[in-house]
C-alpha positions in Angstrom: 116.8 164.4 79.2 116.8 164.4 75.5 114.3 161.8 75.1 111.8 163.2 77.7 112.2 166.8 77.3 109.6 168.9 75.7 111.7 172.1 75.6 113.4 173.0 72.2 116.4 174.5 74.3 117.3 171.0 75.5 116.4 169.3 72.4 118.3 171.5 69.6 121.1 172.9 71.4 121.8 170.6 74.2 122.0 173.5 76.6 122.5 171.3 79.8 125.1 169.5 81.6 125.3 166.4 83.6 127.7 165.0 86.2 128.2 162.5 89.1 129.1 163.5 92.7 130.6 161.4 95.5 129.3 161.2 98.9 131.0 164.4 99.9 129.5 166.3 97.1 132.8 166.1 95.0 132.4 166.0 91.2 133.7 162.7 90.0 132.6 162.7 86.3 130.8 165.1 83.9 129.4 164.8 80.4 131.1 166.7 77.5 128.0 169.1 76.7 128.5 172.3 78.3 131.3 172.2 81.0 130.9 175.7 82.2 127.5 174.6 83.8 129.4 171.8 85.9 131.4 174.6 87.8 128.4 175.1 90.1 127.4 171.3 90.2 129.3 170.5 93.5 127.7 173.6 95.1 124.1 172.5 94.0 124.7 169.0 95.1 125.8 170.3 98.5 122.7 172.3 98.7 120.4 169.5 97.9 122.3 167.3 100.4 121.8 170.0 103.2 118.0 170.4 102.3 117.6 166.6 102.4 119.2 166.4 106.0 116.8 169.1 107.3 113.6 167.3 106.2 
């Protein structure tokens, strides 16, 4: 994200989070940037999983 982003918010303050979820949408690993964002990551992964099943 840092290398491809045009946003100064991402580049200068690193205002994003990354993580890896397993097949059951449980958080397995997370980066150290801003951990408060990661609290919603499992819910977001579950929503994406549900949407992909509908299509």
